[in-house]
C-alpha positions in Angstrom: 0.0 0.0 0.0 1.3 3.5 -0.9 2.4 5.4 2.2 0.3 8.5 2.9 2.5 11.5 3.7 1.1 14.6 5.4 3.4 17.6 5.4 2.3 20.8 7.2 0.7 22.1 4.0 -1.6 19.1 3.8 -2.4 19.3 7.5 -3.6 22.9 7.1 -5.6 22.2 4.0 -7.7 19.6 5.8 -8.8 22.3 8.2 -10.1 24.5 5.3 -7.2 26.7 4.4 -3.9 26.4 2.5 -0.5 27.8 2.9 3.0 26.8 2.2 5.1 25.6 5.2 8.7 24.6 5.6 8.4 21.7 8.1 7.7 18.5 6.3 6.8 15.8 8.9 5.7 12.4 7.8 2.7 12.0 10.1 2.3 8.4 9.0 5.7 7.6 10.7 5.4 9.7 13.8 3.6 8.9 17.0 1.5 11.9 17.9 -1.2 12.4 20.5 -4.9 11.6 19.7 -7.2 14.4 20.7 -11.0 14.5 21.2 -13.2 17.5 20.4 -12.1 19.6 23.3 -15.7 20.8 23.9 -15.9 23.7 26.3 -18.8 25.7 27.6 -18.4 29.2 29.2 -21.2 31.3 30.7 -21.1 34.8 29.4 -22.0 38.1 31.3 -25.3 38.2 29.4 -26.3 34.8 30.8 -25.9 32.9 27.6 -23.4 30.0 27.1 -20.6 30.0 24.5 -19.7 26.5 23.3 -16.7 25.8 21.1 -14.8 22.7 20.0 -11.8 21.6 18.0 -11.4 21.0 14.3 -9.1 18.1 13.8 -6.7 17.2 11.0 -8.8 14.1 10.2 -12.0 16.1 9.6 -13.1 16.5 6.0 -13.3 20.0 4.6 -16.6 21.6 5.4 -17.4 19.0 8.1 -20.9 19.3 9.5 -21.3 19.7 13.3 -24.4 19.6 15.5 -24.6 20.9 19.1 -26.8 19.1 21.7 -27.9 20.1 25.2 -29.0 17.2 27.3 -29.7 15.3 24.2 -31.7 18.0 22.5 -30.3 19.4 19.3 -29.8 23.2 19.4 -28.9 24.2 15.9 -31.5 24.1 13.1 -29.1 23.3 10.3 -25.8 21.5 10.4 -22.9 23.9 11.1 -20.7 23.6 8.0 -19.2 27.0 7.6 -17.5 29.5 9.8 -15.9 28.9 13.2 -16.6 26.0 15.4 -18.6 27.7 18.1 -22.3 28.1 19.1 -24.2 30.3 21.5 -26.9 28.8 23.7 -29.4 31.5 24.4 -31.2 29.5 27.1 -28.8 27.4 29.1 -29.9 25.5 32.2 -28.1 24.8 35.3 -27.9 21.2 34.5 -26.8 21.6 30.9 -24.7 18.8 29.3 -23.3 19.8 25.9 -22.4 17.4 23.1 -20.9 18.1 19.7 -21.5 15.6 16.9 -19.6 15.5 13.6 -21.2 14.0 10.5 -18.2 12.1 9.1 -19.8 10.8 6.0 -22.2 13.4 4.6 -25.5 12.0 3.3 -24.9 8.5 4.7 -26.0 9.3 8.3 -22.9 7.9 9.9 -21.9 9.9 13.0 -18.7 9.7 15.0 -18.7 8.2 18.4 -19.3 11.2 20.8 -19.1 9.4 24.1 -15.8 11.1 24.8 -16.7 14.4 23.4 -19.0 15.5 26.1 -18.6 18.5 28.4 -20.9 17.7 31.3 -21.5 19.8 34.5 -22.7 16.6 36.2 -19.4 15.0 35.7 -17.3 18.1 36.2 -19.5 20.5 38.3 -16.8 23.1 39.0 -14.9 23.2 35.8 -17.3 23.5 32.9 -20.8 24.9 32.8 -22.4 26.5 34.7 -19.7 28.6 36.2 -19.6 30.6 39.4 -19.0 34.3 39.3 -17.0 35.9 37.9 -17.9 35.1 34.3 -15.6 33.9 31.6 -13.3 31.2 32.9 -13.1 27.6 34.1 -12.0 27.2 37.7 -9.9 24.3 38.7 -9.6 23.8 42.4 -6.1 23.0 43.7 -4.8 21.1 46.7 -2.4 23.7 48.0 0.5 21.9 49.8 1.0 24.6 52.4 1.2 28.4 52.8 4.8 28.3 51.7 4.1 27.3 48.1 2.6 29.2 45.2 1.3 27.7 41.9 3.8 28.5 39.1 4.5 27.2 35.6 2.3 24.5 34.1 2.2 22.1 31.1 -0.5 20.0 29.6 -0.6 16.4 28.2 -2.9 13.5 28.0 -1.7 11.2 30.7 -4.6 8.7 30.5 -5.2 8.4 26.8 -8.7 9.7 26.7 -8.0 12.5 24.3 -8.3 15.3 26.9 -5.5 17.2 28.5 -4.5 17.1 32.1 -2.5 19.9 33.7 0.9 19.3 35.2 1.6 22.2 37.7 4.9 23.2 39.4 4.7 24.5 43.0 7.4 27.0 43.9 8.2 27.7 47.6 8.1 31.3 48.8 11.9 31.3 49.1 12.7 30.1 45.6 15.8 31.9 44.2 17.4 32.8 41.0 20.8 31.3 40.3 22.5 34.6 40.9 21.2 34.7 44.5 22.3 32.8 47.6 19.7 31.4 50.0 18.1 28.1 51.2 14.9 27.1 49.3 12.1 24.8 50.1 11.3 21.9 47.8 9.7 22.1 44.3 6.6 20.0 43.9 4.9 18.8 40.8 1.1 18.0 40.7 -1.1 16.5 38.0 -4.8 17.6 37.8 -7.7 16.7 35.6 -9.8 19.6 34.4 -12.4 18.9 37.1 -9.9 19.5 39.8 -9.2 15.8 40.6 -5.5 15.5 41.6 -3.9 12.4 40.2 -0.5 12.7 41.9 2.1 14.8 43.6 5.9 14.4 43.3 8.4 16.0 45.7 11.7 16.8 44.1 13.4 17.0 47.5 15.9 19.2 49.2 18.7 18.4 46.7 16.9 20.1 43.9 17.1 23.9 44.4 14.0 25.8 43.6 13.9 28.6 41.1 13.2 29.5 37.5 16.3 27.9 36.0 16.6 24.6 38.0 13.5 22.5 37.1 12.4 22.5 33.5 10.0 19.6 33.0 8.9 17.7 29.9 5.4 16.0 29.8 4.8 14.2 26.5 4.0 10.8 25.2 7.6 9.5 24.7 7.0 5.9 24.0 4.0 6.1 21.7 1.5 4.2 23.9 -1.0 7.1 23.9 -0.3 8.2 27.5 2.2 11.0 28.4 5.2 10.6 30.7 7.0 13.1 32.8 10.7 13.6 32.6 12.6 15.9 35.0 16.0 16.3 36.7 16.0 14.6 40.1 18.4 14.0 43.0 18.8 12.0 46.2 15.6 12.5 48.2 13.2 13.0 45.3 10.0 11.2 46.3 7.6 9.9 43.7 3.8 9.9 44.1 3.9 6.3 45.5 6.4 7.2 48.2 9.4 5.6 46.4 12.6 7.6 47.2 15.3 8.1 44.6 18.8 7.6 46.0 19.6 8.4 49.6 16.6 9.8 51.4 18.8 11.4 54.2 21.4 13.0 51.9 21.7 16.8 52.1 24.2 18.4 49.7 23.2 22.0 50.4 26.1 24.3 51.3 25.8 27.2 53.9 24.7 29.5 51.0 21.8 27.2 50.1 23.6 26.1 46.8 23.9 22.5 45.7 27.3 22.1 44.1 28.0 18.4 45.0 26.3 15.1 45.0 24.8 12.8 42.4 22.3 14.1 39.8 19.8 12.1 37.9 17.3 12.2 35.0 14.1 10.3 35.8 11.0 9.3 33.9 7.6 9.1 35.8 4.4 7.5 34.8 2.1 10.3 33.8 -1.0 8.7 35.2 0.2 7.5 38.5 3.3 9.7 39.3 5.4 6.5 39.9 9.1 6.6 38.9 9.8 4.2 36.1 13.6 4.7 35.4 16.4 6.8 36.6 19.8 7.5 35.0 22.8 9.7 35.8 22.2 13.3 34.5 24.3 14.2 31.5 26.5 16.1 31.8 27.6 15.8 35.3 28.4 19.0 37.2 32.1 18.2 37.7 34.1 21.2 38.8 31.8 24.1 38.9 34.7 26.4 38.1 34.8 24.9 34.6 31.4 26.5 33.9 32.6 30.0 34.5 32.2 30.7 38.3 32.7 29.1 41.6 29.2 29.4 43.0 27.0 27.5 40.6 25.4 30.4 38.8 26.4 29.1 35.4 26.8 25.4 36.1 23.2 25.2 37.4 21.4 26.7 34.4 19.1 24.0 32.8 16.9 23.9 29.8 14.8 21.1 28.3 12.9 20.3 25.1 11.2 17.5 23.2 11.4 16.8 19.4 11.5 14.1 16.7 15.1 13.4 16.0 15.0 10.3 13.8 12.5 7.9 15.3 8.8 7.3 15.3 8.6 8.5 18.9 9.9 11.8 20.2 13.1 12.3 22.3 13.5 14.4 25.4 16.4 16.7 25.5 17.9 17.9 28.8 20.6 20.6 28.8 23.1 22.3 31.0 24.8 25.7 30.5 24.5 28.5 28.1 26.8 31.3 29.2 29.9 29.2 28.6 30.0 25.4 28.0 26.7 24.1 26.7 25.7 20.5 26.7 22.5 19.0 25.2 21.6 15.3 25.9 18.8 13.5 24.0 17.0 10.6 25.7 14.7 8.0 24.3 12.1 6.2 26.4 10.8 2.9 25.1 8.4 2.1 28.0 11.1 0.1 29.9 14.4 2.0 29.9 15.8 5.4 29.3 18.5 5.4 26.6 20.8 8.1 25.4 20.4 9.0 21.7 23.2 11.6 21.4 25.1 14.3 23.3 26.2 17.7 21.9 28.9 19.2 24.0 30.8 22.4 23.2 33.9 20.9 25.0 34.1 18.5 22.0 36.6 20.0 19.5 34.3 20.4 16.5 31.8 22.6 18.5 34.1 24.7 20.7 33.0 27.9 18.9 29.4 27.2 19.9 30.1 27.8 23.7 28.4 30.8 25.2 25.6 31.0 22.6 22.6 29.7 24.6 19.5 31.6 25.6 17.3 31.3 28.7 14.9 29.3 26.3 15.0 27.5 23.1 12.9 26.6 20.0 12.4 23.2 18.3 11.2 22.7 14.7 12.2 21.1 11.4 14.0 24.2 10.2 15.8 22.5 7.2 12.9 20.5 5.8 14.4 17.1 6.2 11.5 15.8 8.3 13.2 15.8 11.6 13.6 18.5 14.3 16.4 20.8 15.0 17.1 22.7 18.2 17.6 26.5 18.1 19.7 27.1 21.2 20.1 30.8 21.3 22.5 32.1 18.7 23.3 28.6 17.5 21.5 25.5 16.3 21.9 21.8 16.7 20.8 19.3 14.0 18.5 16.3 14.6 21.6 14.0 14.8 23.2 16.0 17.6 25.8 17.8 15.4 26.1 21.6 15.1 24.0 23.1 12.3 25.2 26.8 12.5 26.5 29.4 14.9 26.1 33.2 14.5 28.5 34.0 17.4 26.1 36.7 18.7 25.9 35.1 22.2 23.5 34.8 25.0 19.9 36.4 25.0 16.7 36.3 27.0 14.1 35.8 24.3 13.8 34.0 21.0 10.9 33.6 18.5 10.1 31.3 15.6 8.6 33.0 12.5 7.1 31.4 9.4 7.4 33.6 6.3 4.0 34.6 4.9 5.1 33.9 1.3 6.8 30.5 1.3 6.7 29.3 4.9 10.4 29.4 5.4 11.3 29.5 9.1 13.2 32.4 10.7 14.5 33.3 14.1 14.1 36.6 15.9 16.6 36.7 18.7 17.9 39.4 21.1 21.2 39.6 23.0 22.5 41.1 26.2 26.2 41.6 25.2 25.7 45.4 24.6 26.8 44.9 21.1 24.7 42.7 18.9 21.2 44.0 19.8 18.6 41.9 18.0 18.6 40.1 14.8 16.4 38.1 12.3 18.1 35.2 10.7 17.3 32.2 8.5 16.5 29.3 10.9 18.1 26.8 8.6 21.4 28.5 7.8 21.9 31.2 10.3 22.1 33.8 7.6 21.3 37.2 9.1 18.5 39.0 7.2 18.9 42.1 9.3 20.3 43.2 12.6 19.7 46.2 14.9 22.8 46.6 16.9 22.7 48.1 20.4 25.0 49.3 23.1 22.4 48.3 25.8 21.4 44.9 27.1 18.5 43.9 24.9 16.6 41.8 27.4 13.2 41.4 25.6 12.1 41.0 22.1 8.7 40.0 20.5 7.4 38.9 17.1 3.8 38.6 16.0 1.6 39.6 13.0 -0.2 42.6 14.5 -0.6 44.9 11.5 -2.7 43.9 8.5 -1.3 46.7 6.4 2.2 45.3 6.5 2.9 41.9 4.9 4.0 39.2 7.2 5.1 39.2 10.8 6.3 42.3 12.7 9.1 42.3 15.1 10.3 44.6 17.9 12.7 44.6 20.9 13.4 47.0 23.7 16.0 48.7 21.4 14.8 48.0 17.9 13.9 51.7 17.4 10.4 50.9 16.3 8.4 48.0 14.9 10.1 46.3 12.0 8.9 44.2 9.1 10.6 41.1 7.6 13.0 43.2 5.6 14.1 45.2 8.7 12.3 48.3 7.7 10.7 50.4 10.4 6.9 50.4 9.9 6.0 52.2 13.1 8.1 54.4 15.3 5.9 53.6 18.4 8.2 53.3 21.5 8.7 49.6 21.9 8.7 50.1 25.7 5.1 51.2 25.2 4.2 48.1 23.2 3.7 44.9 25.0 6.8 42.8 24.6 5.9 39.6 26.5 3.4 37.0 25.0 1.4 36.7 21.8 -2.1 35.2 21.8 -4.7 34.5 19.2 -7.8 35.7 21.0 -10.3 37.9 19.3 -11.3 35.8 16.2 -9.4 37.6 13.3 -6.1 36.3 12.0 -3.9 38.9 13.7 -2.3 38.0 16.9 -3.0 39.8 20.1 -0.6 40.5 22.9 -0.8 39.1 26.5 1.0 40.9 29.3 0.3 41.5 33.0 -3.2 40.0 33.1 -4.4 41.8 30.0 -5.1 40.8 26.4 -4.5 43.9 24.2 -4.6 44.6 20.5 -2.4 46.8 18.5 -4.3 49.6 16.7 -2.2 50.2 13.5 -4.3 53.3 12.7 -3.5 55.1 16.0 -0.3 53.4 16.7 -1.5 52.5 20.2 -2.6 49.5 22.3 -6.2 48.8 23.3 -7.1 46.4 26.1 -9.6 43.7 24.9 -10.0 41.9 28.1 -8.5 41.9 31.6 -8.0 38.5 33.2 -8.8 38.3 36.9 -5.8 36.1 37.7 -2.2 36.3 39.0 0.7 36.0 36.6 4.1 34.6 37.5 7.8 35.0 37.8 8.3 38.6 38.8 9.0 41.0 36.0 8.5 38.2 33.4 4.7 38.3 34.2 3.9 35.1 32.3 0.8 32.9 32.9 1.1 29.4 34.1 0.5 28.5 30.5 -1.1 29.8 27.3 -1.9 27.4 24.5 -4.7 26.1 22.3 -5.9 23.5 24.9 -9.7 23.6 24.6 -12.3 24.7 22.1 -11.6 26.2 18.8 -8.2 27.3 17.4 -7.9 30.4 19.6 -5.6 30.1 22.6 -6.5 29.8 26.3 -4.7 31.3 29.2 -4.1 29.4 32.5 -3.5 31.6 35.6 -3.8 31.1 39.3 -5.8 33.1 41.8 -4.0 35.2 44.5 -4.3 32.4 47.1 -3.1 29.6 44.8 -6.2 27.6 45.6 -7.4 27.4 42.1 -6.3 27.6 38.5 -8.4 29.7 36.0 -8.6 28.7 32.3 -9.7 31.8 30.4 -11.4 31.0 27.0 -12.3 33.5 24.3 -15.9 33.9 23.8 -15.6 36.2 20.8 -17.2 34.7 17.7 -14.7 33.9 14.9 -15.4 33.4 11.2 -12.4 31.0 10.8 -12.2 27.2 11.0 -8.6 26.2 11.7 -7.1 22.9 12.9 -6.4 22.7 16.6 -3.0 24.3 16.8 -1.7 21.5 19.0 -1.8 19.3 15.9 1.0 21.4 14.3 4.2 19.8 15.7 6.4 22.9 16.1 3.5 24.6 18.0 3.0 21.5 20.2 6.7 21.2 21.0 6.8 24.9 21.9 3.9 24.4 24.4 5.8 21.5 25.9 8.8 23.8 26.5 6.9 26.9 27.5 7.8 26.3 31.2 11.6 26.3 30.4 13.7 29.1 31.7 12.1 32.6 30.8 8.8 31.4 29.4 8.1 32.2 25.8 4.8 32.1 23.9 4.0 29.1 21.7 4.5 29.7 18.0 3.3 27.7 14.9 5.5 26.1 12.2 3.3 27.6 9.5 2.3 31.2 8.8 -1.0 32.1 10.5 -2.1 35.6 9.7 -4.2 37.8 7.4 -1.8 37.8 4.4 -2.8 34.3 3.4 -5.8 35.0 1.2 -7.0 31.3 1.0 -8.2 31.0 4.6 -11.9 29.9 4.4 -14.6 31.6 6.4 
């Protein structure tokens, strides 16, 4: 039988739109998660209910949907055009919503919708009806104590039912940045269903220091069994959800400054459903002499990053890293359901890659940038190929933010990066070759940069940084002299229903007004954002409903998470963004270092005239 190959172009066409795209994944060979409809219901301020659901890559073009409340069909005619949403004018307190898709038009065959139901009887506190205030799904948390605060989160399907669970990191009140001394409490990891049921809690123990750079965690289906696993750095004293302790439970390697510069280090994989540890191996690379990383106090040696990608096999590999200011090491691991095995190691101490040292960022991007069907890792100013060999190095050094951009004309991938060396400023480069398209040099530490298609009058994506001297287009031309410090420079989000991207920062979704060169707030989110000046949500991603993105925040007391869902009607029907591999991989790494917004591997914006309404 002839093998069916789906590249990103085909994937998007199934959803009712076409565009060229650089990544060319063979979906018939890759193990990817199976999602359900992601039905969600939100009570609006006017008392009506807004229901939305996913379009999937397996849906035919113009798929017909019907919406039911408590078994009663609500729409008069099948919903075949426009976005996948519906407004119920007369919801009841006992409403149970179903969405049915007619898979074979005219033949009466319907898909099985038993797992596509959003039911308040099953999930009374997380779907519909909702308590005041209006507009979000509350997820009750089991707060461990008054010392801990809900922090970064990730999502994955840990039980194989097609619905996402939330994996949440708890930070103690005394968590510290690497540059600061001080004892810290333990970092905890919880897993919750959307109804607030906690599945497990893992305590990383006293030998894992707490802070933004110590505990990147990867939650993904690594062995292809349909259920996600958790991978994270562990140490003596880490306790899994079943009470099993890794290593020596009594060991304490903290020095008087609260730093952990000695003792064994591990990488562990945990069962995503139960929280039980399944295998542990020594962490690569070992710390060794901390002086060899650039200082004697563990500021540089204890900088960790993590990622996941497809590097040559049917199942993805997890990558755990150490260092980016000087020596940088990336180690790829495979999990076959029984044992962790090393795939490859990239080390700037190895002679061929010595010039790649000192190029890492506080974050990274993973995508197939060279079109060979496998993923590459953009590690700050340099990139590592899918086989663990260096791909290119610009030599521009360390930075705090990095963005993946798909060109609006041909889908070629680009990187928008900023640098803190008071020399290289920010640059746009070809993600495959490292060739610089344009650069805005600066004598300041350019600590923030952002990229999003916010202006429909300018072709393609716009870019800006704290010293870009205006908003620039793909050619580097200044299209707006608005002070970038007055333009949100944190997260992008698709929210209001058009194809432009909105901006998310400090509990507000805002839209750029290209006519007045100003920002307008669309919605304020009554939740707490994280990580000091970074002000990022626990997570933002397309995890429920239609193709727009949701925002997960915590309340002030960390007793609940709040999932904010856009209730603005949209004319567009687009595949669930989580089925685009680069986007899905960026969601998996959103908790890493200085959090960055997820970004697609294809162009999503108003300059593609073939989007169907």
